[in-house]
N, C-alpha and C positions, 0 to 999 in steps of 0.2 A: 502493498499497500504507499502512496505515495501524496504528503497532506501538505496541496498550497498556497499559499494564502495571496489572498486578494483583496484590493475592502474591503477588508474588515471583517469580511466572508474564509473560512475555511473549507478546504474545497480539496475531497477529498479523490485518489485514480485509484483501482485497482486492478496492477495486470497479473493476466493470468489467459487462456487460452481465449476468454471470456473481457469484456470491459465496463466495469460500472465505470459513470464517472459520478460523482451522485453532485448537482449541484443546491444549494444555498433553499431552502422552505419546500423540502421532497419534489425533488422536480425528480427523479431516479432514472436512468438510460439505462437499456443494458445493450450490447455491441458485438459480434463477434466482429472481432481483431478484423481483419487484415491488413488494410494501413488505417492513416491517425485523419488524410483527409476522408476516409470514410466515415470516424465518427462525426466530426463537426455540421454534417448538413445533415443526421440523422437527429440529434442534439436540438440539432433549432425547428424541425419537422415538432416536436416532440415540447416544442420553447411554444411552438405559434398555436400547435394542437393545447394548454393548456390555458396561456392568456385566449382564445376560443372557447373556452369550457366559460376561465371565469365573466368574461363579460357576460356572454351567453344567460345567467348566473345573476351579476348588482351591478349591467348598466357602467362598470369602472376596471382599468388593469390596474390590478392592486398593484401596491409596493414592490415587495420580493416580485412579483415576476417583469416591473420595467427594472429591477436591480438589473435581477438577469439575461435580460434587455442587451441592457448596456453592455454589460457584462461581457455574449458572448457577439458583440457588432461592433462593440466601440461605438464613437462618437456620430456613427452613421445612424444610430439608432432611435435620437434628441429627433434628426434630422427627421425621418423615415414617420416619426411623430404627431409630429410636424406638420407634414403633406397629411395625412391621414385627418387632421383637425380642422386641414384648413378643405376639409374635402378633393381635395385635385386627383383624385384616381378614379376613370373612367373606365367599364370593363364594356368593350365594342362586339353587344354578336350579335354572327347571321344564322334565319335558319338551318345554316347544316348546324349549326350548334360551333362550328369554327368564330374563332375569338380573340383579338388584339385585347393589350391595356394602351392604353396611352393616360397620363400624370403631368399633371402639372409639374416642373421645378421651382423651386422660391426664385430659380432669378424669371420666370415667368416663362420658358419657351417648353416647349409642351415637345415625350416625347417620351417613344412608342418603344411596351414595354412584353416577355410574355416568356408566361412566367412557367413551363412549360419547359422550357428549355434553359430556366433567367437567363436568358439575355433584354438588356440596358440599350437603349443606341444615346447612349450618356456618355459626352466622351471620360467621366470620372468610370464607368465600367470596361473604357474600352483601355483608360488608361495604370487603376489601380486593380480589377482583376483582370483578366486577359493580358498584361504588358508584365505590369510585377510580379501579379500571384496575391497584393497579400490581405486582399480582402475574400470575403464569399460572395458580397454582392452591394450592386450599392444601395442608394437611400430609397432612392427609385420602385426597387423591387424590394427594396425589405416593406415599404409605403404600402406594394401591391396586395403582400402575402399578411401585412400588421390590417387591412381595408378589410380582405374575406374575412378576417378572423373578426377583424369588430363590429364585421355588415353591414359597412360604409361604406362599400366600393357601390360609385352608380352604377347600374350596366342603362348601357342603350340599348335596343333591338334595331337591328340594321338591315340594310341588303348586303346578299353577298358581297357585291359590288363594291360599294362601299369599305368592307371588314379586307378584299381585295387591294384597294387603292391602298391604306393604311397600314397592311401586310407591306407593299414595294415601296411607298411612298423615303423620299430622301431627309435624313435629318431637317435642312431648308426649309421642306417642303412642308413642317411639323408651326408652323409659328403661327 
């Protein structure tokens, strides 16, 4: 067992053929260890499920989950929550079920996000996630996931042609 201390919390990591990561406030995850990169997405999914569960019950995200969110995603968590509070996330859905998200960034620019493949058209995603590989997500994708978890994502049913246009649009055309 390895104990880590961060932001005043004790985080225990148990290493064996299975890995247990104990997050504060009883968010416990069990994942078969293949490599460390495989654990973080599962931990993120579990955290988002817990946020969804708590939000459905109380219409709030408890402080302990906000701390876990900030620990897991760093400073982008606060920016993503701000985008959710501003109702900046819209899902455009075609009759076929094909969907694309658009997020109005803090600069006012509109970015296309694809939650199924964790992609965003913003420069931060290209630089921090793809090029430097020092972040799992950008704030826009995290805002998409948080808006889904809290049920605050605006949904617009539109034509297949409009969704196709959004999928093919260049970033400059989205402003």
